[in-house]
C-alpha positions as CSV (number, residue, x, y, z in Angstrom):
1,X,86.6,-17.9,97.3
2,X,87.7,-17.3,93.7
3,X,91.3,-16.3,94.7
4,X,91.6,-19.4,96.9
5,X,90.3,-21.7,94.2
6,X,92.7,-20.2,91.6
7,X,95.6,-20.5,94.0
8,X,94.7,-24.1,94.8
9,X,94.5,-25.1,91.1
10,X,97.7,-23.3,90.1
11,X,99.9,-24.8,92.8
12,X,101.0,-28.4,93.4
13,X,98.1,-30.9,93.9
14,X,98.5,-31.6,97.6
15,X,97.4,-34.7,99.4
16,X,94.5,-33.8,101.6
17,X,92.9,-36.3,104.0
18,X,89.1,-36.5,104.5
19,X,88.9,-38.1,107.9
20,X,85.2,-39.0,107.7
21,X,85.5,-40.7,104.4
22,X,82.3,-42.7,104.8
23,X,80.2,-39.6,105.3
24,X,77.8,-38.7,102.4
25,X,78.8,-35.1,102.4
26,X,82.5,-36.0,102.3
27,X,81.9,-38.3,99.4
28,X,79.9,-35.8,97.5
29,X,82.6,-33.2,98.2
30,X,85.2,-35.6,97.0
31,X,83.5,-35.9,93.7
32,X,83.6,-32.1,93.3
33,X,87.3,-31.9,94.4
34,X,88.3,-34.5,91.9
35,X,86.3,-32.9,89.1
36,X,87.8,-29.5,89.9
37,X,91.3,-30.9,90.2
38,X,91.8,-29.2,93.5
39,X,93.7,-31.9,95.4
40,X,94.9,-35.5,95.6
41,X,92.4,-36.9,98.1
42,X,92.9,-39.5,100.8
43,X,89.7,-40.9,102.4
44,X,89.7,-42.8,105.7
45,X,86.9,-45.4,105.7
46,X,86.0,-49.0,105.4
47,X,86.3,-50.1,101.7
48,X,83.0,-52.0,101.7
49,X,81.1,-49.1,103.2
50,X,82.7,-46.5,101.0
51,X,82.0,-48.6,97.9
52,X,78.3,-49.1,98.7
53,X,77.8,-45.4,99.4
54,X,79.5,-44.3,96.2
55,X,77.1,-46.5,94.3
56,X,74.1,-45.4,96.3
57,X,74.8,-41.7,95.7
58,X,75.5,-42.2,92.0
59,X,79.1,-40.9,92.2
60,X,81.8,-41.5,89.6
61,X,84.8,-41.5,91.9
62,X,86.6,-44.8,92.4
63,X,89.2,-45.7,95.1
64,X,92.7,-46.3,93.8
65,X,92.0,-44.2,90.7
66,X,90.5,-41.0,91.9
67,X,91.5,-41.1,95.6
68,X,93.5,-43.2,98.0
69,X,91.4,-45.1,100.5
70,X,92.8,-45.8,104.0
71,X,91.1,-48.7,105.7
72,X,91.2,-48.1,109.5
73,X,90.7,-51.8,110.2
74,X,93.7,-52.9,108.1
75,X,96.6,-50.7,107.0
76,X,100.2,-51.7,106.7
77,X,101.3,-48.6,108.5
78,X,99.1,-49.4,111.5
79,X,102.0,-50.5,113.8
80,X,104.2,-47.6,112.8
81,X,101.4,-45.2,113.5
82,X,100.3,-46.4,116.9
83,X,103.9,-46.8,118.2
84,X,104.6,-43.2,117.1
85,X,101.4,-42.0,118.6
86,X,102.3,-43.7,121.9
87,X,105.8,-42.2,121.8
88,X,104.2,-38.7,121.4
89,X,101.7,-39.2,124.2
90,X,103.1,-41.7,126.7
91,X,103.7,-38.8,129.2
92,X,100.2,-37.6,128.7
93,X,98.5,-40.7,130.1
94,X,98.2,-42.7,126.9
95,X,99.1,-46.4,127.3
96,X,100.3,-48.8,124.6
97,X,96.9,-50.6,124.6
98,X,95.0,-47.3,124.4
99,X,97.2,-46.1,121.6
100,X,96.5,-49.3,119.6
101,X,92.8,-48.9,120.2
102,X,92.6,-45.2,119.3
103,X,94.6,-45.7,116.1
104,X,91.9,-48.1,114.9
105,X,88.8,-46.1,115.7
106,X,89.7,-42.4,115.6
107,X,89.9,-41.3,112.0
108,X,91.0,-37.8,112.9
109,X,94.0,-39.4,114.7
110,X,94.8,-41.5,111.6
111,X,94.7,-38.4,109.4
112,X,96.8,-36.4,111.9
113,X,99.4,-39.2,112.0
114,X,99.5,-39.3,108.2
115,X,100.4,-35.5,108.2
116,X,102.9,-36.1,111.0
117,X,104.6,-38.8,109.0
118,X,104.5,-36.8,105.7
119,X,102.0,-39.2,104.1
120,X,99.7,-36.2,103.5
121,X,99.9,-32.4,103.5
122,X,96.5,-31.5,105.0
123,X,93.3,-32.7,106.5
124,X,89.6,-31.9,106.8
125,X,87.7,-33.4,109.7
126,X,84.9,-32.7,112.2
127,X,81.6,-33.5,110.4
128,X,80.5,-35.4,113.5
129,X,81.4,-35.2,117.2
130,X,82.6,-32.2,119.2
131,X,85.1,-29.7,118.1
132,X,87.2,-30.3,121.2
133,X,87.4,-34.1,120.5
134,X,89.0,-33.5,117.1
135,X,91.3,-30.7,118.4
136,X,92.6,-33.1,121.1
137,X,94.1,-35.4,118.6
138,X,95.5,-32.5,116.5
139,X,97.1,-31.1,119.6
140,X,98.6,-34.4,120.6
141,X,100.1,-35.2,117.2
142,X,100.5,-32.0,115.2
143,X,100.7,-29.3,117.9
144,X,101.2,-25.6,117.6
145,X,103.1,-23.7,114.9
146,X,106.4,-22.2,116.0
147,X,105.8,-19.1,118.1
148,X,102.1,-19.8,118.6
149,X,100.8,-20.4,122.1
150,X,97.2,-21.4,121.5
151,X,94.7,-22.7,119.0
152,X,91.8,-20.5,117.8
153,X,88.9,-20.8,115.4
154,X,87.6,-18.3,112.9
155,X,84.5,-18.4,110.7
156,X,83.7,-16.3,107.6
157,X,80.2,-15.1,106.7
158,X,79.3,-14.1,103.2
159,X,76.6,-11.6,103.8
160,X,74.6,-9.7,101.1
161,X,76.7,-6.5,101.3
162,X,80.0,-7.7,102.9
163,X,82.1,-10.7,104.1
164,X,83.1,-10.7,107.7
165,X,85.4,-12.9,109.7
166,X,84.6,-13.7,113.3
167,X,86.7,-15.2,116.0
168,X,87.2,-17.1,118.4
169,X,84.1,-19.2,117.6
170,X,85.0,-22.6,119.1
171,X,88.1,-22.9,121.2
172,X,88.8,-20.4,124.0
173,X,86.0,-19.6,126.4
174,X,87.3,-16.4,127.8
175,X,90.6,-15.5,126.0
176,X,93.1,-13.2,127.6
177,X,94.2,-9.9,126.0
178,X,97.5,-11.7,125.0
179,X,95.5,-14.5,123.4
180,X,93.2,-12.1,121.6
181,X,96.2,-10.2,120.2
182,X,97.9,-13.4,119.0
183,X,94.6,-14.6,117.5
184,X,94.1,-11.3,115.6
185,X,97.5,-11.5,114.1
186,X,97.0,-15.1,113.0
187,X,93.5,-14.3,111.6
188,X,94.8,-11.4,109.6
189,X,97.4,-13.6,108.0
190,X,94.7,-16.0,106.8
191,X,92.4,-13.3,105.5
192,X,95.2,-12.0,103.3
193,X,95.2,-15.3,101.5
194,X,91.7,-14.5,100.4
195,X,93.1,-11.5,98.6
196,X,91.4,-9.3,101.2
197,X,93.0,-6.5,103.3
198,X,92.2,-7.2,106.9
199,X,90.6,-4.4,108.9
200,X,90.0,-5.5,112.5
201,X,87.6,-4.2,115.1
202,X,87.8,-5.2,118.8
203,X,84.2,-5.5,119.9
204,X,82.7,-4.8,123.3
205,X,79.6,-3.4,125.1
206,X,81.9,-0.4,125.6
207,X,82.7,2.2,123.0
208,X,86.1,3.9,123.2
209,X,86.3,4.0,126.9
210,X,82.7,4.4,128.0
211,X,83.0,1.5,130.4
212,X,85.7,0.2,132.7
213,X,84.3,-3.2,133.0
214,X,86.9,-6.0,133.0
215,X,85.9,-7.2,129.5
216,X,86.2,-3.6,128.1
217,X,89.6,-3.2,129.7
218,X,90.7,-6.5,128.2
219,X,89.8,-5.2,124.7
220,X,91.7,-2.0,125.3
221,X,94.8,-3.9,126.4
222,X,94.5,-6.1,123.3
223,X,94.7,-3.0,121.1
224,X,98.0,-2.0,122.7
225,X,99.4,-5.5,122.4
226,X,98.4,-6.0,118.8
227,X,100.0,-2.7,117.8
228,X,103.3,-4.1,118.9
229,X,102.6,-7.6,117.5
230,X,101.3,-6.5,114.1
231,X,102.0,-2.7,113.6
232,X,100.9,-2.7,110.0
233,X,97.4,-4.1,110.8
234,X,94.5,-1.6,110.5
235,X,92.7,-2.1,113.8
236,X,90.6,-0.1,116.3
237,X,88.6,-0.6,119.4
238,X,87.0,-1.2,121.7
239,X,83.7,-0.4,120.0
240,X,80.1,-1.5,119.4
241,X,79.2,-3.9,116.7
242,X,77.3,-1.2,114.6
243,X,80.3,1.1,114.7
244,X,82.5,-1.7,113.4
245,X,80.4,-2.3,110.3
246,X,79.3,1.3,109.7
247,X,82.3,3.6,109.1
248,X,80.1,6.7,108.8
249,X,78.6,6.1,112.3
250,X,82.0,5.4,113.8
251,X,83.8,8.4,112.4
252,X,80.9,10.7,113.3
253,X,81.3,9.7,117.0
254,X,85.1,9.1,117.0
255,X,86.6,11.1,114.1
256,X,90.2,10.2,115.0
257,X,89.6,6.5,114.6
258,X,92.5,4.7,113.0
259,X,90.0,2.5,111.2
260,X,88.6,4.5,108.4
261,X,86.5,1.9,106.5
262,X,84.2,-1.0,107.5
263,X,85.8,-3.7,109.6
264,X,85.9,-7.2,108.1
265,X,87.6,-8.9,111.0
266,X,85.5,-8.9,114.2
267,X,87.4,-9.9,117.4
268,X,84.9,-10.9,120.1
269,X,85.7,-10.7,123.9
270,X,84.5,-14.3,124.6
271,X,83.6,-17.5,122.8
272,X,80.0,-17.0,123.7
273,X,79.9,-13.6,122.0
274,X,81.7,-14.9,118.9
275,X,79.6,-18.1,118.5
276,X,76.3,-16.4,119.2
277,X,77.0,-13.6,116.8
278,X,78.2,-16.0,114.1
279,X,75.1,-18.2,114.3
280,X,72.7,-15.3,114.5
281,X,74.2,-13.6,111.4
282,X,74.4,-16.9,109.5
283,X,70.7,-17.6,110.0
284,X,69.2,-14.1,109.9
285,X,71.3,-12.4,107.2
286,X,73.7,-14.8,105.6
287,X,71.5,-17.6,104.2
288,X,73.8,-20.0,105.9
289,X,76.7,-19.3,103.5
290,X,79.9,-19.7,105.6
291,X,83.5,-20.6,105.4
292,X,85.1,-22.4,108.3
293,X,85.7,-23.0,111.0
294,X,89.3,-22.1,110.1
295,X,91.8,-23.5,112.7
296,X,94.4,-20.9,113.6
297,X,97.7,-21.7,115.3
298,X,98.3,-25.3,114.1
299,X,101.7,-26.4,113.0
300,X,100.3,-28.0,109.8
301,X,97.4,-27.3,107.5
302,X,94.2,-28.8,108.8
303,X,90.7,-27.7,109.7
304,X,88.0,-29.0,112.0
305,X,84.5,-28.5,110.6
306,X,81.2,-28.9,112.4
307,X,78.2,-31.3,112.1
308,X,76.3,-28.7,110.1
309,X,79.0,-28.5,107.3
310,X,77.6,-28.6,103.8
311,X,79.1,-30.2,100.7
312,X,80.0,-26.7,99.5
313,X,81.7,-25.7,102.7
314,X,83.8,-28.9,102.6
315,X,84.9,-28.1,99.1
316,X,85.7,-24.5,100.1
317,X,87.7,-25.6,103.1
318,X,89.6,-28.2,100.9
319,X,90.7,-25.4,98.6
320,X,91.8,-23.3,101.6
321,X,93.7,-26.3,103.0
322,X,95.5,-26.8,99.7
323,X,96.5,-23.1,99.7
324,X,97.6,-23.5,103.4
325,X,99.7,-26.5,102.4
326,X,101.3,-24.6,99.5
327,X,102.2,-21.8,101.9
328,X,103.6,-24.3,104.4
329,X,105.7,-26.0,101.7
330,X,107.1,-22.7,100.5
331,X,108.0,-21.7,104.1
332,X,109.7,-25.1,104.7
333,X,111.8,-24.7,101.5
334,X,112.8,-21.2,102.5
335,X,113.8,-22.4,106.0
336,X,115.9,-25.2,104.6
337,X,117.7,-22.9,102.2
């Protein structure tokens, strides 16, 4: 995380929304973010609740001084927000009354609307509820980045001897070869922000053509697609998991492999495979030290965490969101010029 933290501190201090601003972990993370000077925080929460919990946890941060507090029950932008939300979703079954109600009770929706209206540059959400619930509001308000066709989720695991990135861990149940290729290219782009050269492995029960099962054929098709989509990416497959992480084993059995070193980006054939592998490794070998989930494909910088997110993970993801926001800002300036 060191390159990410350095980049976050060196760039402009971006406005990052903590959607669950009443959550203890969010408040403790906010103290760290303020102390580290990583971002200008915006917390969504009821003032009385946030105030009581800050005192209860012995924190030093204060609303109006260290962070902006958005009261979901009373905000002068409420009418503008719900009318804009209704405009965006009126052809997706959202009525005026429902838009008004949602804008009061869905903090992720409030944060997404703040980004949409340029009142913030990024958001962290997802410490409760399902991943899909939060993604629904992001999809409705923020949508996909230009050229992207789908959202994806990637997690990073800091293991004793290596760091690996695994996807898709939360969004697509059975991604197509086209989706896997797009996801791989998006994931590689994010990995480079960590100062790491991405080396991707397409994982399967098949090893370089030993099976013609549909899932194996899908991974072989993905390899051909990604070569056209990202020709400079070091990638190989389809292969077993041990061959991905053990270059000596892989090259002994497949000496002409284009992947010469250990893979650090593991592309799984299904969501089940990705999520199971991630959680097994996290528990058995990684001491629970993770980064993510990192949302891929969104038009603006924001990330959906999970209910198991720790304070440290929230801080890490805040730094990454700031770096994402800086990259987005630079890209926007380049486009305008």
